[in-house]
C-alpha positions as CSV (number, residue, x, y, z in Angstrom):
1,R,0.0,0.0,0.0
2,T,1.2,3.5,-0.8
3,P,2.0,5.5,2.4
4,P,-0.6,8.2,3.1
5,D,0.2,11.9,2.6
6,D,0.1,12.6,6.3
7,I,0.0,10.6,9.5
8,S,-3.6,11.0,10.4
9,D,-4.1,7.6,8.8
10,A,-3.5,4.8,11.4
11,Y,-1.6,2.9,8.6
12,Y,1.3,5.3,9.1
13,F,1.6,4.3,12.8
14,K,1.4,0.7,11.8
15,L,4.4,1.3,9.6
16,L,6.3,2.9,12.4
17,E,5.8,-0.1,14.6
18,K,8.7,-1.8,12.7
19,Y,11.2,0.8,14.0
20,R,12.8,1.8,17.2
21,I,14.9,4.8,18.3
22,D,18.4,3.2,18.7
23,H,20.7,5.8,20.3
24,L,18.6,6.1,23.5
25,R,19.7,2.6,24.5
26,R,23.3,3.8,25.0
27,L,22.5,6.9,27.1
28,R,22.5,7.5,30.8
29,G,19.3,7.5,32.8
30,S,17.9,7.3,36.3
31,G,17.4,4.1,38.1
32,G,14.2,2.1,38.2
33,G,13.2,1.6,34.6
34,E,13.5,-0.6,31.5
35,R,17.1,-0.3,30.2
36,M,19.5,-3.1,31.2
37,V,22.9,-1.8,32.2
38,R,25.8,-4.0,33.4
39,R,26.5,-3.3,37.1
40,T,27.5,-5.3,40.2
41,G,25.1,-5.7,43.1
42,G,22.2,-3.8,44.4
43,A,20.0,-4.5,41.3
44,V,17.1,-6.5,40.2
45,E,18.1,-9.3,37.8
46,F,20.9,-11.8,38.0
47,A,23.3,-11.6,35.0
48,G,26.2,-14.0,35.7
49,H,29.6,-14.3,37.5
50,R,33.0,-12.8,37.2
51,S,36.4,-13.4,38.6
52,Y,37.1,-12.3,42.2
53,D,39.1,-9.2,42.7
54,P,40.6,-8.3,46.2
55,G,38.3,-5.9,48.0
56,D,35.1,-7.1,46.3
57,D,32.0,-7.0,48.5
58,L,31.6,-10.4,50.2
59,R,27.9,-10.0,50.2
60,Y,27.8,-10.7,46.4
61,L,29.9,-13.9,46.5
62,D,28.2,-17.0,45.2
63,W,28.7,-19.2,48.3
64,H,27.4,-22.3,46.5
65,L,30.1,-22.0,43.9
66,L,32.7,-21.3,46.5
67,A,31.8,-24.5,48.4
68,R,31.7,-26.6,45.2
69,L,34.7,-25.2,43.3
70,N,36.7,-23.8,46.3
71,S,37.0,-20.5,44.3
72,P,35.2,-17.2,44.9
73,F,33.0,-15.8,42.1
74,P,31.0,-12.6,42.8
75,K,27.6,-12.4,41.2
76,T,26.8,-9.6,38.7
77,F,23.4,-8.1,38.0
78,H,21.5,-6.1,35.4
79,D,20.4,-2.8,36.8
80,Q,17.3,-1.3,35.2
81,E,17.2,2.3,33.9
82,Y,14.8,4.3,31.9
83,H,15.6,7.3,29.8
84,H,13.8,10.7,30.0
85,V,13.3,12.1,26.6
86,H,12.1,15.7,26.0
87,L,10.4,16.8,22.8
88,L,10.0,20.5,22.1
89,L,7.8,21.7,19.3
90,D,8.2,25.3,18.1
91,A,4.8,26.9,17.7
92,S,5.9,30.4,17.2
93,A,4.3,32.5,14.4
94,S,7.1,31.9,11.9
95,M,6.0,28.2,11.9
96,E,2.8,29.3,10.1
97,G,4.9,29.4,6.9
98,M,3.8,30.8,3.5
99,D,1.6,27.9,2.4
100,G,-1.6,28.2,4.4
101,G,-0.2,26.7,7.6
102,R,1.2,23.5,5.9
103,K,4.6,24.1,7.6
104,F,3.2,23.8,11.1
105,R,0.9,20.9,10.3
106,I,3.9,19.0,9.0
107,A,5.8,19.9,12.2
108,Q,2.9,18.6,14.3
109,D,3.0,15.3,12.3
110,V,6.8,15.0,12.6
111,A,6.5,15.5,16.4
112,S,3.7,12.9,16.5
113,A,5.8,10.4,14.6
114,L,8.9,11.0,16.8
115,S,6.7,10.7,19.9
116,F,5.4,7.3,18.7
117,L,8.9,6.0,18.1
118,I,10.1,7.2,21.5
119,L,7.1,5.7,23.4
120,A,7.4,2.5,21.5
121,N,11.0,2.4,22.7
122,D,9.6,2.2,26.3
123,D,11.2,5.5,27.2
124,R,9.7,8.3,29.3
125,L,8.6,11.2,27.2
126,R,7.7,14.9,28.1
127,V,6.3,17.0,25.3
128,A,6.1,20.8,25.3
129,C,5.3,23.6,22.9
130,T,6.8,27.1,22.8
131,P,5.9,29.9,23.1
132,G,3.6,29.6,26.1
133,S,2.3,32.3,28.4
134,A,4.1,35.2,30.0
135,K,4.4,33.2,33.2
136,S,5.9,30.1,31.5
137,P,7.5,30.0,28.0
138,Y,6.2,26.4,27.5
139,V,2.9,24.6,27.4
140,Y,3.3,20.9,28.5
141,A,1.2,18.0,27.2
142,S,1.4,16.6,30.8
143,Q,3.3,17.6,33.9
144,R,4.3,14.0,34.2
145,F,6.3,11.9,31.8
146,L,4.3,9.9,29.4
147,I,4.8,6.2,29.3
148,G,3.6,3.7,26.6
149,R,2.1,3.9,23.2
150,H,-1.4,4.0,24.7
151,Q,-0.7,7.7,25.5
152,M,-0.6,8.6,21.8
153,P,-4.3,9.7,21.5
154,I,-3.8,12.2,24.3
155,L,-0.5,13.4,22.9
156,R,-1.9,13.6,19.4
157,R,-4.8,15.8,20.5
158,F,-2.4,18.0,22.4
159,L,-0.2,18.5,19.3
160,T,-3.0,19.0,16.8
161,N,-4.7,21.6,19.1
162,R,-1.6,23.8,19.2
163,H,-1.8,27.1,17.2
164,V,1.1,29.3,16.1
165,Q,1.5,32.5,18.0
166,G,4.2,34.9,19.3
167,I,7.9,34.6,19.3
168,T,10.2,31.9,20.6
169,A,13.0,33.3,22.7
170,F,15.6,30.7,21.9
171,D,18.2,32.1,24.3
172,E,16.1,32.8,27.4
173,G,13.4,30.1,26.8
174,F,15.9,27.3,26.2
175,A,18.0,28.4,29.2
176,K,14.9,28.3,31.4
177,Y,13.8,24.8,30.1
178,A,17.3,23.4,30.5
179,H,17.5,24.7,34.1
180,E,14.1,23.3,35.1
181,N,14.5,19.9,33.5
182,Q,18.3,19.2,33.7
183,R,17.9,16.5,36.3
184,R,15.8,14.3,34.0
185,M,16.9,14.9,30.5
186,S,18.7,12.0,28.8
187,T,17.7,13.1,25.3
188,L,16.3,16.3,23.8
189,V,14.5,16.5,20.5
190,I,13.6,19.9,19.0
191,V,11.3,20.4,16.0
192,S,11.5,23.9,14.7
193,D,12.4,26.1,11.7
194,F,15.1,27.7,13.9
195,L,14.5,31.1,12.3
196,S,16.1,33.3,14.8
197,E,19.2,35.5,15.2
198,I,22.0,33.0,15.1
199,D,23.6,34.3,18.3
200,D,20.4,33.8,20.3
201,L,19.9,30.4,18.8
202,M,23.5,29.3,19.7
203,A,23.1,30.6,23.2
204,G,20.0,28.6,23.7
205,L,21.5,25.4,22.3
206,A,24.5,25.9,24.5
207,S,22.2,25.8,27.6
208,F,21.2,22.3,26.6
209,T,24.7,21.1,25.6
210,A,25.8,22.1,29.1
211,T,23.4,19.6,30.6
212,G,25.2,16.7,28.8
213,C,22.0,15.4,27.2
214,H,22.0,13.9,23.7
215,M,20.3,16.3,21.3
216,V,18.4,15.8,18.0
217,L,17.4,18.8,15.9
218,I,14.8,18.4,13.2
219,R,14.5,21.5,11.1
220,I,11.3,22.2,9.1
221,V,12.0,24.2,5.9
222,E,9.7,25.4,3.2
223,P,10.9,25.6,-0.4
224,Q,9.7,29.3,-0.5
225,E,12.1,30.1,2.3
226,R,15.2,29.0,0.4
227,A,14.8,31.5,-2.4
228,L,12.7,34.6,-3.1
229,T,10.8,33.8,-6.4
230,P,7.8,36.2,-6.7
231,D,6.9,37.1,-10.3
232,R,7.0,40.8,-9.6
233,S,9.8,43.3,-8.9
234,M,8.2,45.1,-5.9
235,V,7.1,43.1,-2.9
236,K,6.0,43.8,0.7
237,I,7.3,41.4,3.2
238,R,6.1,41.0,6.8
239,D,7.8,39.5,9.8
240,M,5.3,36.9,11.0
241,E,6.4,37.1,14.6
242,T,6.8,40.9,15.1
243,G,4.4,42.1,12.4
244,A,7.0,44.5,11.0
245,E,6.6,45.2,7.3
246,R,9.0,46.3,4.6
247,T,8.8,47.0,0.9
248,L,11.6,45.6,-1.2
249,S,12.6,46.0,-4.8
250,L,13.5,42.5,-6.0
251,D,16.2,42.0,-8.6
252,D,18.6,39.3,-9.3
253,S,21.2,40.8,-6.9
254,N,18.7,41.0,-4.0
255,R,17.5,37.4,-4.6
256,A,21.1,36.1,-4.6
257,E,21.9,38.0,-1.4
258,Y,18.9,36.5,0.3
259,S,19.8,33.0,-0.8
260,R,23.4,33.5,0.5
261,A,22.1,34.8,3.9
262,F,19.6,31.9,4.2
263,E,22.3,29.3,3.4
264,S,24.8,31.0,5.7
265,H,22.3,30.7,8.6
266,A,21.6,27.1,7.8
267,R,25.3,26.3,7.5
268,Q,26.1,27.8,10.9
269,I,23.4,25.6,12.5
270,R,24.8,22.5,10.8
271,Q,28.4,23.4,11.8
272,Y,27.4,24.0,15.5
273,C,25.6,20.6,15.5
274,Q,28.6,18.9,14.0
275,S,31.1,20.4,16.4
276,H,28.9,19.5,19.4
277,R,27.9,16.1,18.3
278,I,24.2,17.0,17.8
279,A,22.1,14.9,15.4
280,Y,20.7,17.2,12.7
281,G,18.1,16.6,10.0
282,E,15.9,18.7,7.7
283,I,12.4,18.1,6.5
284,D,11.5,19.9,3.3
285,T,7.7,20.6,3.3
286,G,7.7,20.3,-0.5
287,E,8.8,16.7,-0.4
288,P,6.9,13.6,0.8
289,W,8.7,13.4,4.2
290,Y,6.4,10.6,5.4
291,D,7.4,8.2,2.6
292,P,10.3,6.0,4.0
293,R,11.4,5.1,0.5
294,I,12.8,8.5,-0.4
295,P,16.1,10.0,0.9
296,G,14.6,13.1,2.5
297,S,12.0,11.3,4.5
298,L,11.9,11.4,8.3
299,L,12.7,7.7,8.7
300,E,15.4,7.7,6.1
301,Q,17.1,10.7,7.8
302,L,16.9,9.0,11.3
303,R,18.4,5.9,9.7
304,H,21.2,8.0,8.1
305,L,22.0,9.6,11.5
306,N,22.2,6.1,13.1
307,L,19.2,6.9,15.2
308,L,16.8,4.2,13.9
309,R,16.8,0.4,13.9
310,T,14.4,-2.1,12.5
311,M,12.7,-4.5,14.9
């Protein structure tokens, strides 16, 4: 069957069931969950034996083996951990895009697909949208971490009921979120167009890199953003977040300058991610991002970033 053109069809989620997020299995977490980590003692599941080293805790010696073989062998155990994953969806006014809101609808779908993969991985998930209110820059799907795929209907309603508004303060907002959630942040996933002053964006990302969490950035880009291609020489442009307007005379020189500026901004984001070992992918709203058979699809990009495995 041909994949649907969005993920409202349950068939798409059926398709996602074949995949799991891979990198989360190798990250730190807090005790008491699902991940199995090699440790000695004080845990929940017997793993095996190892050779005795002077100074080992005698409480973990296998006394039956000692009596039978006349050699000490400490027991080893699997300790269980689960990972706390945070997903931030940018719902600022710039995410409305220039195609009747298609940009944000795709961002919502991408966030839903990623959430499904994370929950199917038996990880703990917290989802938030920005901007929020003056009191808090974020709106949370739940104050508690979501656990299990059965949470998807609630999460899907939360995501689809979000509306674009206001401005995302990447520097202050990210710093606040990092400070409030740093104790339980194994992995952070951000879905955004990242249209901000590059210095503010870098400062915000630095707040998260300081926590030591693993980061994944998924950038949503419209084809119209890459190049100015109106069929007239005079245009009026409006900043979707501030409302400021400006009339421009478009010629080949102005179009080329805009394209250079846009690519420079994107290049600086990619370079920052590369230097800080942040996984980075782009979703072009003009391409069928939902089709796993094409190079630019979400699943193909996650696979290329070594973030996806097949069950």
